[in-house]
PyMOL Python script that loads the backbone (N, CA, C, O; Angstrom):
from pymol import cmd

cmd.read_pdbstr("""\
ATOM      1  N   MET A   1     -10.739 -23.621  16.945  1.00  0.00           N
ATOM      2  CA  MET A   1     -11.602 -23.443  17.198  1.00  0.00           C
ATOM      3  C   MET A   1     -11.872 -22.041  17.127  1.00  0.00           C
ATOM      4  O   MET A   1     -12.848 -21.858  16.400  1.00  0.00           O
ATOM      5  N   LYS A   2     -11.485 -21.161  17.507  1.00  0.00           N
ATOM      6  CA  LYS A   2     -11.742 -19.684  18.086  1.00  0.00           C
ATOM      7  C   LYS A   2     -11.189 -18.956  16.782  1.00  0.00           C
ATOM      8  O   LYS A   2     -11.764 -17.919  16.452  1.00  0.00           O
ATOM      9  N   ALA A   3      -9.976 -19.471  15.907  1.00  0.00           N
ATOM     10  CA  ALA A   3      -9.884 -18.928  14.656  1.00  0.00           C
ATOM     11  C   ALA A   3     -10.606 -18.621  13.558  1.00  0.00           C
ATOM     12  O   ALA A   3     -10.750 -17.590  12.900  1.00  0.00           O
ATOM     13  N   THR A   4     -11.348 -20.537  13.442  1.00  0.00           N
ATOM     14  CA  THR A   4     -12.224 -20.677  12.916  1.00  0.00           C
ATOM     15  C   THR A   4     -13.593 -19.638  13.180  1.00  0.00           C
ATOM     16  O   THR A   4     -14.264 -19.572  12.150  1.00  0.00           O
ATOM     17  N   ALA A   5     -14.122 -18.868  14.240  1.00  0.00           N
ATOM     18  CA  ALA A   5     -14.899 -18.410  14.811  1.00  0.00           C
ATOM     19  C   ALA A   5     -14.576 -16.946  14.392  1.00  0.00           C
ATOM     20  O   ALA A   5     -15.421 -16.441  13.653  1.00  0.00           O
ATOM     21  N   ALA A   6     -13.479 -16.148  14.737  1.00  0.00           N
ATOM     22  CA  ALA A   6     -13.181 -15.223  13.929  1.00  0.00           C
ATOM     23  C   ALA A   6     -12.949 -14.709  12.910  1.00  0.00           C
ATOM     24  O   ALA A   6     -12.999 -13.479  12.872  1.00  0.00           O
ATOM     25  N   ILE A   7     -12.586 -15.519  11.622  1.00  0.00           N
ATOM     26  CA  ILE A   7     -12.915 -15.650  10.139  1.00  0.00           C
ATOM     27  C   ILE A   7     -14.441 -15.905  10.012  1.00  0.00           C
ATOM     28  O   ILE A   7     -15.012 -15.639   8.954  1.00  0.00           O
ATOM     29  N   GLY A   8     -15.196 -16.484  11.214  1.00  0.00           N
ATOM     30  CA  GLY A   8     -16.636 -16.229  10.598  1.00  0.00           C
ATOM     31  C   GLY A   8     -17.464 -15.128  10.700  1.00  0.00           C
ATOM     32  O   GLY A   8     -18.443 -14.932   9.980  1.00  0.00           O
ATOM     33  N   THR A   9     -17.036 -14.332  11.684  1.00  0.00           N
ATOM     34  CA  THR A   9     -16.987 -12.909  11.941  1.00  0.00           C
ATOM     35  C   THR A   9     -16.787 -11.766  11.793  1.00  0.00           C
ATOM     36  O   THR A   9     -17.253 -10.747  12.303  1.00  0.00           O
ATOM     37  N   LEU A  10     -15.829 -12.033  10.828  1.00  0.00           N
ATOM     38  CA  LEU A  10     -14.919 -11.052   9.947  1.00  0.00           C
ATOM     39  C   LEU A  10     -15.816 -10.093   8.876  1.00  0.00           C
ATOM     40  O   LEU A  10     -16.136 -10.670   7.837  1.00  0.00           O
ATOM     41  N   ASP A  11     -16.208  -8.838   9.009  1.00  0.00           N
ATOM     42  CA  ASP A  11     -17.036  -8.079   8.298  1.00  0.00           C
ATOM     43  C   ASP A  11     -15.983  -7.197   7.176  1.00  0.00           C
ATOM     44  O   ASP A  11     -15.228  -6.232   7.295  1.00  0.00           O
ATOM     45  N   LEU A  12     -16.388  -8.093   6.061  1.00  0.00           N
ATOM     46  CA  LEU A  12     -15.631  -7.685   4.544  1.00  0.00           C
ATOM     47  C   LEU A  12     -16.182  -6.568   4.567  1.00  0.00           C
ATOM     48  O   LEU A  12     -15.539  -6.224   5.559  1.00  0.00           O
ATOM     49  N   SER A  13     -16.844  -5.628   4.343  1.00  0.00           N
ATOM     50  CA  SER A  13     -17.934  -4.806   4.315  1.00  0.00           C
ATOM     51  C   SER A  13     -16.923  -3.635   4.104  1.00  0.00           C
ATOM     52  O   SER A  13     -17.066  -2.734   3.278  1.00  0.00           O
ATOM     53  N   ARG A  14     -16.060  -3.755   4.823  1.00  0.00           N
ATOM     54  CA  ARG A  14     -14.582  -2.722   4.793  1.00  0.00           C
ATOM     55  C   ARG A  14     -13.857  -2.510   3.987  1.00  0.00           C
ATOM     56  O   ARG A  14     -13.436  -1.360   3.861  1.00  0.00           O
ATOM     57  N   LEU A  15     -13.425  -3.542   3.126  1.00  0.00           N
ATOM     58  CA  LEU A  15     -13.062  -3.921   1.770  1.00  0.00           C
ATOM     59  C   LEU A  15     -13.519  -2.908   0.925  1.00  0.00           C
ATOM     60  O   LEU A  15     -12.758  -2.484   0.055  1.00  0.00           O
ATOM     61  N   ARG A  16     -14.771  -2.405   1.060  1.00  0.00           N
ATOM     62  CA  ARG A  16     -15.607  -1.621  -0.133  1.00  0.00           C
ATOM     63  C   ARG A  16     -15.221  -0.615   0.164  1.00  0.00           C
ATOM     64  O   ARG A  16     -14.878   0.001  -0.845  1.00  0.00           O
ATOM     65  N   ASP A  17     -14.938   0.447   1.878  1.00  0.00           N
ATOM     66  CA  ASP A  17     -14.705   1.745   1.958  1.00  0.00           C
ATOM     67  C   ASP A  17     -13.605   1.680   1.564  1.00  0.00           C
ATOM     68  O   ASP A  17     -12.664   0.963   1.905  1.00  0.00           O
ATOM     69  N   PRO A  18     -13.735   2.716   0.557  1.00  0.00           N
ATOM     70  CA  PRO A  18     -12.511   3.742  -0.315  1.00  0.00           C
ATOM     71  C   PRO A  18     -11.391   4.055   1.213  1.00  0.00           C
ATOM     72  O   PRO A  18     -10.260   3.598   1.383  1.00  0.00           O
ATOM     73  N   ALA A  19     -12.264   5.066   2.246  1.00  0.00           N
ATOM     74  CA  ALA A  19     -11.512   5.592   3.382  1.00  0.00           C
ATOM     75  C   ALA A  19     -10.754   4.330   4.154  1.00  0.00           C
ATOM     76  O   ALA A  19      -9.523   4.325   4.176  1.00  0.00           O
ATOM     77  N   ALA A  20     -11.377   3.445   4.678  1.00  0.00           N
ATOM     78  CA  ALA A  20     -10.280   1.875   5.141  1.00  0.00           C
ATOM     79  C   ALA A  20      -9.417   1.400   4.813  1.00  0.00           C
ATOM     80  O   ALA A  20      -8.426   1.023   5.438  1.00  0.00           O
ATOM     81  N   VAL A  21      -9.832   1.319   3.144  1.00  0.00           N
ATOM     82  CA  VAL A  21      -8.389   0.836   2.353  1.00  0.00           C
ATOM     83  C   VAL A  21      -7.350   1.552   2.591  1.00  0.00           C
ATOM     84  O   VAL A  21      -6.368   1.174   3.229  1.00  0.00           O
ATOM     85  N   GLN A  22      -7.540   2.830   1.996  1.00  0.00           N
ATOM     86  CA  GLN A  22      -6.590   4.029   2.395  1.00  0.00           C
ATOM     87  C   GLN A  22      -5.811   4.619   3.630  1.00  0.00           C
ATOM     88  O   GLN A  22      -4.701   5.145   3.709  1.00  0.00           O
ATOM     89  N   ARG A  23      -6.607   4.398   4.396  1.00  0.00           N
ATOM     90  CA  ARG A  23      -6.151   3.988   5.741  1.00  0.00           C
ATOM     91  C   ARG A  23      -5.132   2.611   5.735  1.00  0.00           C
ATOM     92  O   ARG A  23      -3.923   2.784   5.892  1.00  0.00           O
ATOM     93  N   ALA A  24      -5.557   1.558   5.590  1.00  0.00           N
ATOM     94  CA  ALA A  24      -4.803   0.504   5.548  1.00  0.00           C
ATOM     95  C   ALA A  24      -3.393   0.561   4.895  1.00  0.00           C
ATOM     96  O   ALA A  24      -2.321   0.239   5.408  1.00  0.00           O
ATOM     97  N   VAL A  25      -3.635   1.044   3.649  1.00  0.00           N
ATOM     98  CA  VAL A  25      -2.428   1.554   2.640  1.00  0.00           C
ATOM     99  C   VAL A  25      -1.072   2.452   3.431  1.00  0.00           C
ATOM    100  O   VAL A  25       0.117   2.151   3.544  1.00  0.00           O
ATOM    101  N   LEU A  26      -1.926   3.776   3.941  1.00  0.00           N
ATOM    102  CA  LEU A  26      -1.128   4.459   4.745  1.00  0.00           C
ATOM    103  C   LEU A  26      -0.122   4.143   5.925  1.00  0.00           C
ATOM    104  O   LEU A  26       1.059   4.478   6.010  1.00  0.00           O
ATOM    105  N   PHE A  27      -0.882   3.419   6.805  1.00  0.00           N
ATOM    106  CA  PHE A  27      -0.240   2.614   8.323  1.00  0.00           C
ATOM    107  C   PHE A  27       0.630   1.789   7.555  1.00  0.00           C
ATOM    108  O   PHE A  27       1.821   2.053   7.719  1.00  0.00           O
ATOM    109  N   GLY A  28       0.425   1.054   6.925  1.00  0.00           N
ATOM    110  CA  GLY A  28       1.356  -0.394   6.648  1.00  0.00           C
ATOM    111  C   GLY A  28       2.712   0.571   5.802  1.00  0.00           C
ATOM    112  O   GLY A  28       3.794   0.570   6.388  1.00  0.00           O
ATOM    113  N   ALA A  29       2.647   1.073   4.946  1.00  0.00           N
ATOM    114  CA  ALA A  29       3.579   2.079   4.490  1.00  0.00           C
ATOM    115  C   ALA A  29       4.175   2.840   5.259  1.00  0.00           C
ATOM    116  O   ALA A  29       5.364   3.055   5.022  1.00  0.00           O
ATOM    117  N   GLY A  30       3.568   3.452   6.360  1.00  0.00           N
ATOM    118  CA  GLY A  30       4.383   4.673   6.644  1.00  0.00           C
ATOM    119  C   GLY A  30       5.370   3.436   8.257  1.00  0.00           C
ATOM    120  O   GLY A  30       6.273   3.874   8.970  1.00  0.00           O
ATOM    121  N   TRP A  31       4.786   2.007   8.352  1.00  0.00           N
ATOM    122  CA  TRP A  31       5.951   1.631   8.908  1.00  0.00           C
ATOM    123  C   TRP A  31       6.632   1.118   8.514  1.00  0.00           C
ATOM    124  O   TRP A  31       7.710   0.911   9.072  1.00  0.00           O
ATOM    125  N   GLY A  32       6.326   0.691   7.403  1.00  0.00           N
ATOM    126  CA  GLY A  32       7.533   0.168   6.922  1.00  0.00           C
ATOM    127  C   GLY A  32       8.633   1.161   6.155  1.00  0.00           C
ATOM    128  O   GLY A  32       9.681   0.747   5.658  1.00  0.00           O
ATOM    129  N   LEU A  33       8.088   2.889   6.154  1.00  0.00           N
ATOM    130  CA  LEU A  33       9.249   4.086   5.413  1.00  0.00           C
ATOM    131  C   LEU A  33       9.948   4.290   6.922  1.00  0.00           C
ATOM    132  O   LEU A  33      11.156   4.522   6.880  1.00  0.00           O
ATOM    133  N   ALA A  34       9.332   4.230   8.251  1.00  0.00           N
ATOM    134  CA  ALA A  34       9.603   4.143   9.658  1.00  0.00           C
ATOM    135  C   ALA A  34      10.677   2.877   9.857  1.00  0.00           C
ATOM    136  O   ALA A  34      11.617   3.213  10.578  1.00  0.00           O
ATOM    137  N   PHE A  35      10.724   1.992   9.552  1.00  0.00           N
ATOM    138  CA  PHE A  35      11.605   0.716   9.881  1.00  0.00           C
ATOM    139  C   PHE A  35      12.362   0.627   8.836  1.00  0.00           C
ATOM    140  O   PHE A  35      13.403   0.139   9.277  1.00  0.00           O
ATOM    141  N   GLY A  36      12.530   0.854   7.343  1.00  0.00           N
ATOM    142  CA  GLY A  36      13.640   1.664   6.938  1.00  0.00           C
ATOM    143  C   GLY A  36      14.359   2.531   7.083  1.00  0.00           C
ATOM    144  O   GLY A  36      15.582   2.402   7.030  1.00  0.00           O
ATOM    145  N   SER A  37      13.784   3.562   7.288  1.00  0.00           N
ATOM    146  CA  SER A  37      14.560   4.202   8.025  1.00  0.00           C
ATOM    147  C   SER A  37      15.317   4.121   9.005  1.00  0.00           C
ATOM    148  O   SER A  37      16.431   4.579   9.259  1.00  0.00           O
ATOM    149  N   ALA A  38      14.393   3.307   9.684  1.00  0.00           N
ATOM    150  CA  ALA A  38      15.654   2.887  11.222  1.00  0.00           C
ATOM    151  C   ALA A  38      16.530   2.024  10.480  1.00  0.00           C
ATOM    152  O   ALA A  38      17.615   2.598  10.389  1.00  0.00           O
ATOM    153  N   MET A  39      16.555   0.945   9.928  1.00  0.00           N
ATOM    154  CA  MET A  39      17.632   0.388   9.446  1.00  0.00           C
ATOM    155  C   MET A  39      18.596   0.710   8.968  1.00  0.00           C
ATOM    156  O   MET A  39      19.729   0.389   9.326  1.00  0.00           O
ATOM    157  N   THR A  40      18.204   1.593   7.831  1.00  0.00           N
ATOM    158  CA  THR A  40      19.017   2.458   7.483  1.00  0.00           C
ATOM    159  C   THR A  40      20.701   3.276   8.105  1.00  0.00           C
ATOM    160  O   THR A  40      21.864   3.437   7.733  1.00  0.00           O
ATOM    161  N   GLY A  41      19.675   3.621   9.400  1.00  0.00           N
ATOM    162  CA  GLY A  41      20.209   4.705  10.644  1.00  0.00           C
ATOM    163  C   GLY A  41      21.422   3.731  11.082  1.00  0.00           C
ATOM    164  O   GLY A  41      22.612   4.039  11.152  1.00  0.00           O
ATOM    165  N   LEU A  42      20.678   2.167  11.430  1.00  0.00           N
ATOM    166  CA  LEU A  42      21.380   1.399  12.141  1.00  0.00           C
ATOM    167  C   LEU A  42      22.174   1.115  11.356  1.00  0.00           C
ATOM    168  O   LEU A  42      22.961   0.494  12.071  1.00  0.00           O
ATOM    169  N   THR A  43      22.785   1.086   9.912  1.00  0.00           N
ATOM    170  CA  THR A  43      23.614   0.844   9.081  1.00  0.00           C
ATOM    171  C   THR A  43      24.842   1.626   8.725  1.00  0.00           C
ATOM    172  O   THR A  43      25.997   1.256   8.513  1.00  0.00           O
ATOM    173  N   MET A  44      24.070   3.245   8.715  1.00  0.00           N
ATOM    174  CA  MET A  44      25.062   4.194   9.039  1.00  0.00           C
ATOM    175  C   MET A  44      25.605   4.100  10.475  1.00  0.00           C
ATOM    176  O   MET A  44      26.758   4.530  10.479  1.00  0.00           O
ATOM    177  N   MET A  45      25.267   3.757  11.520  1.00  0.00           N
ATOM    178  CA  MET A  45      26.042   3.772  12.665  1.00  0.00           C
ATOM    179  C   MET A  45      27.102   2.643  12.544  1.00  0.00           C
ATOM    180  O   MET A  45      28.304   2.860  12.387  1.00  0.00           O
ATOM    181  N   GLN A  46      26.722   1.826  12.604  1.00  0.00           N
ATOM    182  CA  GLN A  46      27.684   0.248  12.419  1.00  0.00           C
ATOM    183  C   GLN A  46      28.758   0.477  11.636  1.00  0.00           C
ATOM    184  O   GLN A  46      29.857   0.515  12.191  1.00  0.00           O
ATOM    185  N   ASN A  47      28.667   0.676  10.184  1.00  0.00           N
ATOM    186  CA  ASN A  47      29.491   0.882   8.935  1.00  0.00           C
ATOM    187  C   ASN A  47      30.024   2.487   9.275  1.00  0.00           C
ATOM    188  O   ASN A  47      31.244   2.499   9.441  1.00  0.00           O
ATOM    189  N   GLY A  48      29.551   3.487   9.378  1.00  0.00           N
ATOM    190  CA  GLY A  48      29.867   4.464   9.005  1.00  0.00           C
ATOM    191  C   GLY A  48      29.564   4.666   7.355  1.00  0.00           C
ATOM    192  O   GLY A  48      30.100   5.682   6.912  1.00  0.00           O
ATOM    193  N   CYS A  49      29.173   4.265   6.852  1.00  0.00           N
ATOM    194  CA  CYS A  49      28.321   4.500   5.476  1.00  0.00           C
ATOM    195  C   CYS A  49      27.159   4.017   5.239  1.00  0.00           C
ATOM    196  O   CYS A  49      26.751   3.064   5.903  1.00  0.00           O
ATOM    197  N   VAL A  50      26.257   4.694   4.051  1.00  0.00           N
ATOM    198  CA  VAL A  50      25.285   3.635   3.581  1.00  0.00           C
ATOM    199  C   VAL A  50      25.736   3.528   2.464  1.00  0.00           C
ATOM    200  O   VAL A  50      26.461   4.368   1.931  1.00  0.00           O
ATOM    201  N   CYS A  51      25.142   1.851   1.665  1.00  0.00           N
ATOM    202  CA  CYS A  51      24.742   1.736   0.243  1.00  0.00           C
ATOM    203  C   CYS A  51      23.501   1.829  -0.286  1.00  0.00           C
ATOM    204  O   CYS A  51      22.598   1.063   0.052  1.00  0.00           O
ATOM    205  N   ILE A  52      23.320   2.993  -1.364  1.00  0.00           N
ATOM    206  CA  ILE A  52      21.758   3.372  -1.449  1.00  0.00           C
ATOM    207  C   ILE A  52      21.056   2.152  -2.040  1.00  0.00           C
ATOM    208  O   ILE A  52      19.859   1.930  -1.852  1.00  0.00           O
ATOM    209  N   ASP A  53      21.675   1.552  -2.596  1.00  0.00           N
ATOM    210  CA  ASP A  53      20.708   0.501  -3.285  1.00  0.00           C
ATOM    211  C   ASP A  53      20.201  -0.677  -1.857  1.00  0.00           C
ATOM    212  O   ASP A  53      19.146  -1.292  -1.702  1.00  0.00           O
ATOM    213  N   GLU A  54      21.043  -0.644  -1.277  1.00  0.00           N
ATOM    214  CA  GLU A  54      20.519  -1.782   0.368  1.00  0.00           C
ATOM    215  C   GLU A  54      19.858  -0.965   1.036  1.00  0.00           C
ATOM    216  O   GLU A  54      18.801  -1.486   1.391  1.00  0.00           O
ATOM    217  N   ALA A  55      20.003   0.412   1.497  1.00  0.00           N
ATOM    218  CA  ALA A  55      18.985   1.430   1.823  1.00  0.00           C
ATOM    219  C   ALA A  55      17.414   1.146   1.138  1.00  0.00           C
ATOM    220  O   ALA A  55      16.441   0.773   1.794  1.00  0.00           O
ATOM    221  N   ALA A  56      17.423   1.401  -0.254  1.00  0.00           N
ATOM    222  CA  ALA A  56      16.008   1.660  -1.048  1.00  0.00           C
ATOM    223  C   ALA A  56      15.527   0.156  -1.195  1.00  0.00           C
ATOM    224  O   ALA A  56      14.380  -0.110  -0.836  1.00  0.00           O
ATOM    225  N   TRP A  57      16.362  -0.862  -1.715  1.00  0.00           N
ATOM    226  CA  TRP A  57      15.756  -2.393  -1.022  1.00  0.00           C
ATOM    227  C   TRP A  57      15.040  -2.622  -0.124  1.00  0.00           C
ATOM    228  O   TRP A  57      13.943  -3.174  -0.208  1.00  0.00           O
ATOM    229  N   THR A  58      15.612  -2.196   0.929  1.00  0.00           N
ATOM    230  CA  THR A  58      15.411  -2.347   2.533  1.00  0.00           C
ATOM    231  C   THR A  58      14.021  -1.536   3.077  1.00  0.00           C
ATOM    232  O   THR A  58      13.252  -2.030   3.902  1.00  0.00           O
ATOM    233  N   THR A  59      13.822  -0.016   2.373  1.00  0.00           N
ATOM    234  CA  THR A  59      12.725   0.498   2.715  1.00  0.00           C
ATOM    235  C   THR A  59      11.604   0.176   1.698  1.00  0.00           C
ATOM    236  O   THR A  59      10.432   0.434   1.975  1.00  0.00           O
ATOM    237  N   ALA A  60      11.987  -0.428   0.437  1.00  0.00           N
ATOM    238  CA  ALA A  60      10.718  -0.932  -0.300  1.00  0.00           C
ATOM    239  C   ALA A  60      10.435  -1.691   0.248  1.00  0.00           C
ATOM    240  O   ALA A  60       9.407  -1.302   0.802  1.00  0.00           O
ATOM    241  N   THR A  61      10.702  -2.980   0.646  1.00  0.00           N
ATOM    242  CA  THR A  61      10.772  -4.269   1.336  1.00  0.00           C
ATOM    243  C   THR A  61      10.209  -4.115   2.464  1.00  0.00           C
ATOM    244  O   THR A  61       9.299  -4.940   2.549  1.00  0.00           O
ATOM    245  N   ALA A  62      10.298  -3.360   3.550  1.00  0.00           N
ATOM    246  CA  ALA A  62       9.213  -3.005   4.498  1.00  0.00           C
ATOM    247  C   ALA A  62       7.844  -2.536   3.947  1.00  0.00           C
ATOM    248  O   ALA A  62       6.777  -3.137   4.065  1.00  0.00           O
ATOM    249  N   ALA A  63       8.080  -1.272   3.279  1.00  0.00           N
ATOM    250  CA  ALA A  63       7.172  -0.606   2.951  1.00  0.00           C
ATOM    251  C   ALA A  63       5.595  -2.222   2.084  1.00  0.00           C
ATOM    252  O   ALA A  63       4.426  -2.378   2.436  1.00  0.00           O
ATOM    253  N   ILE A  64       6.225  -2.828   1.234  1.00  0.00           N
ATOM    254  CA  ILE A  64       5.291  -3.597   1.022  1.00  0.00           C
ATOM    255  C   ILE A  64       4.874  -5.236   2.237  1.00  0.00           C
ATOM    256  O   ILE A  64       3.941  -6.039   2.234  1.00  0.00           O
ATOM    257  N   VAL A  65       6.012  -5.095   3.035  1.00  0.00           N
ATOM    258  CA  VAL A  65       5.660  -6.242   4.215  1.00  0.00           C
ATOM    259  C   VAL A  65       4.903  -5.696   5.097  1.00  0.00           C
ATOM    260  O   VAL A  65       4.108  -6.417   5.699  1.00  0.00           O
ATOM    261  N   GLY A  66       4.966  -4.401   5.360  1.00  0.00           N
ATOM    262  CA  GLY A  66       3.966  -3.327   5.917  1.00  0.00           C
ATOM    263  C   GLY A  66       2.724  -3.452   5.506  1.00  0.00           C
ATOM    264  O   GLY A  66       1.908  -3.731   6.385  1.00  0.00           O
ATOM    265  N   VAL A  67       2.308  -3.319   4.345  1.00  0.00           N
ATOM    266  CA  VAL A  67       1.296  -2.865   3.755  1.00  0.00           C
ATOM    267  C   VAL A  67       0.093  -4.288   3.990  1.00  0.00           C
ATOM    268  O   VAL A  67      -1.045  -4.416   4.441  1.00  0.00           O
ATOM    269  N   LEU A  68       1.150  -5.175   3.384  1.00  0.00           N
ATOM    270  CA  LEU A  68       0.847  -6.993   3.552  1.00  0.00           C
ATOM    271  C   LEU A  68       0.562  -7.337   4.707  1.00  0.00           C
ATOM    272  O   LEU A  68      -0.444  -8.016   4.912  1.00  0.00           O
ATOM    273  N   ALA A  69       1.483  -6.896   5.832  1.00  0.00           N
ATOM    274  CA  ALA A  69       1.282  -7.588   7.313  1.00  0.00           C
ATOM    275  C   ALA A  69       0.380  -6.551   8.351  1.00  0.00           C
ATOM    276  O   ALA A  69      -0.352  -6.984   9.241  1.00  0.00           O
ATOM    277  N   PHE A  70       0.516  -5.583   8.153  1.00  0.00           N
ATOM    278  CA  PHE A  70      -0.024  -4.342   9.334  1.00  0.00           C
ATOM    279  C   PHE A  70      -0.856  -3.441   8.641  1.00  0.00           C
ATOM    280  O   PHE A  70      -1.175  -2.367   9.153  1.00  0.00           O
ATOM    281  N   GLY A  71      -1.397  -3.930   7.045  1.00  0.00           N
ATOM    282  CA  GLY A  71      -2.462  -3.151   6.475  1.00  0.00           C
ATOM    283  C   GLY A  71      -3.712  -3.637   7.230  1.00  0.00           C
ATOM    284  O   GLY A  71      -4.343  -2.863   7.950  1.00  0.00           O
ATOM    285  N   PRO A  72      -4.045  -4.847   7.073  1.00  0.00           N
ATOM    286  CA  PRO A  72      -5.309  -5.573   7.569  1.00  0.00           C
ATOM    287  C   PRO A  72      -5.325  -5.187   9.126  1.00  0.00           C
ATOM    288  O   PRO A  72      -6.474  -5.005   9.528  1.00  0.00           O
ATOM    289  N   LEU A  73      -4.502  -5.047   9.932  1.00  0.00           N
ATOM    290  CA  LEU A  73      -5.170  -4.940  11.408  1.00  0.00           C
ATOM    291  C   LEU A  73      -5.039  -3.177  11.053  1.00  0.00           C
ATOM    292  O   LEU A  73      -5.599  -2.587  11.976  1.00  0.00           O
ATOM    293  N   ALA A  74      -4.694  -2.560  10.414  1.00  0.00           N
ATOM    294  CA  ALA A  74      -5.739  -1.028  10.225  1.00  0.00           C
ATOM    295  C   ALA A  74      -6.918  -1.190   9.510  1.00  0.00           C
ATOM    296  O   ALA A  74      -7.756  -0.301   9.654  1.00  0.00           O
ATOM    297  N   LEU A  75      -7.144  -2.000   8.868  1.00  0.00           N
ATOM    298  CA  LEU A  75      -8.503  -2.270   7.984  1.00  0.00           C
ATOM    299  C   LEU A  75      -9.530  -2.749   9.024  1.00  0.00           C
ATOM    300  O   LEU A  75     -10.686  -2.329   9.076  1.00  0.00           O
ATOM    301  N   PHE A  76      -9.134  -3.431   9.635  1.00  0.00           N
ATOM    302  CA  PHE A  76     -10.117  -4.740  10.070  1.00  0.00           C
ATOM    303  C   PHE A  76     -10.159  -4.419  12.043  1.00  0.00           C
ATOM    304  O   PHE A  76     -10.868  -4.983  12.877  1.00  0.00           O
ATOM    305  N   GLY A  77      -9.256  -3.475  12.218  1.00  0.00           N
ATOM    306  CA  GLY A  77      -9.290  -3.111  13.700  1.00  0.00           C
ATOM    307  C   GLY A  77     -10.513  -2.449  14.326  1.00  0.00           C
ATOM    308  O   GLY A  77     -11.146  -1.513  13.838  1.00  0.00           O
ATOM    309  N   ARG A  78     -10.749  -3.077  15.483  1.00  0.00           N
ATOM    310  CA  ARG A  78     -11.922  -2.666  16.343  1.00  0.00           C
ATOM    311  C   ARG A  78     -11.552  -0.791  16.588  1.00  0.00           C
ATOM    312  O   ARG A  78     -10.405  -0.575  16.982  1.00  0.00           O
ATOM    313  N   ARG A  79     -12.365   0.340  16.393  1.00  0.00           N
ATOM    314  CA  ARG A  79     -12.391   1.526  16.852  1.00  0.00           C
ATOM    315  C   ARG A  79     -12.969   1.134  18.459  1.00  0.00           C
ATOM    316  O   ARG A  79     -13.149   2.028  19.285  1.00  0.00           O
TER     317      ARG A  79
END
""", "prot")
cmd.dss("prot")
cmd.show_as("cartoon", "prot")
cmd.util.cbc("prot")
cmd.orient("prot")
């Protein structure tokens, strides 16, 4: 019940605001880059070397997931 009430009160007018959409993309991509860098650093500590392909794949995937998962939090978050 609460989920449907929350969806009913969702303010979609922020999707038309370019600054809000930019904030959502930048926040999500920033989270993804930080997470990808942390995972690459962890791999470096464990193995002593880094596979460039794995680092690129991890960072790109984390950035995409960040935009899709955390971007809406920045877009629809309360101020």
